[in-house]
N, C-alpha and C positions, 0 to 999 in steps of 0.2 A: 954588558950587564943590563938587565931590565930596569927601566926608570920608574916603573910603578911600585917596585919594592924599595922602601926606604932603607938606607944604610944605618941601622940602629947602633952599630958599633961605635959611632961618633957621638951618640947621645949621652947625656949626663946620667951617671949611675946613682941610684937612690936606694940604699938599704934601709929597711924599717928601723934598724938599730940607731941610725943617725938621729932620730927624733924620739927615742924611747927614754922616758924619764927614769925608768928603773935601772938603766945602765950608767956606768961612769964614763968619763972622758977616755980613760984607758981602755975601756971595753968597746969604745967606738962612737959614743954620743958626740954630736958635733954642734949642738946648740945648748943654751943654758937649760938646766933642769926645770927651772920655773916656767919656761916657755914650751918645754917638751910635753908630749902626751904619753899616756901609759899604754905600753904594749900595742903599738900600731901593727896592722897587717898590710900586706901588699895590695890586697883588694881595696882596703880603705884608702890607701895612698893613691891608688889608681883612680878611684872615684873622685877624690879631691882634685887631682890633676885635671880630670875631665871637667869638673866644675870651674876650674881656673882657666879653661880653654887652652890647655897645653896638650900636645900629642904625647902619648905614653905607650909603653909596651911592658907587660908584666912577664918576667922570666921566672917561672916557678921551679925550674930545675937548677937554679944557681943558689949558692949559699954564701953567707958572709965569711970571709977567711978567718977572722978571729974567733968566730962561734959558728962552726959548720953545722951545728944542729938546727940553727935558725935558717930555714930554707925560704928562698924567694927574694927577688929584687925588682925594682921598677926602673926602666929607662925612660928618660924624659927629654924632650926636645925644647930648648928654650929659645933658640934663634932659627930663623928661616935661612935659606941658602944665601940670600943677599945681605944677611947680617941684622935684619930688623927683628925685633922681639915679637914673639907670639902674643904675649901679654905684657903691655907696657909697664904694669905695676911690678913685674918680676924681672929684674935685670941680672940676678946672680943666683947661684946655687943656694947660698945662705938665705936669701929672701924667699926662695921657693920653699926651703925647709921650714922656715918660720910660718909662712902662710899655711902650708899643709898641716903643720903641728897644731895650729889654731883651729883648723877645720875638722880634724879627725875626731875629737871628743863629741862633736855634734853630728857625726855620721849616723844615718838611720839605723844601721845595724847595731850601734852601741846604745841608742836611746831606749831600746826595748829592755825592760827589766827581766833578768833571768830568774827562773823559779828556784827556790832554795833546794839544795841537793838532797838534804834529808827531810823526810816528812814524818819523823818519829814524834809521837805525842807524849812519850814518857819523859818525865823530868830527869834532872841529874841524879845520879846514884848517891845515896847517903853513906855508902860504905867507904872506908878509907883503906889505904894500903894497896897491895898488889892483888888482893882477892885470892881465891883458892882456898883449899882446906888447911886448917891450922894443925900444926904438929903437936902431939901430946908429949 
C-alpha cells in the first residue's frame, strides 16, 4: 500500500448531528443542547478542525444512519501513529465535539446576515376567514 495515502478508515467519524442543538439524544446528539450549535454543516466542521490543527477529510457521499436525508460526515485524526496528540488540548472525541460546537456559530459563513426571503411591501390583510366568494 502506498504510504502517502492516509488510511482514513481508522479516523474518528464525526456527523454534524452529533453537535446539532435541534436534535434530541435519541436522534443522535452527543453533547448537551446548551453547548451544541444550530444546524452545523460538514464544511463548517471541517473549517473548525482546520483551525484546531487537526487533519480531517469530508465525505459528502455518506449519510447518518438514523437520518439518511442528512448527507455528509467528517473524518478526523486525533492521534499520530506514535500515539501523540495532534492538538494537546483535544484528547478525546467529546472534547473535540465541544470545541467544534463552540467554534461553529462564529464561522465566517454564518456571521453574514441573510437577506429576508420576501420583499413584499404590502401590510397584512384585514380580511378574516378563508377568503373567496360568499354564498347567497
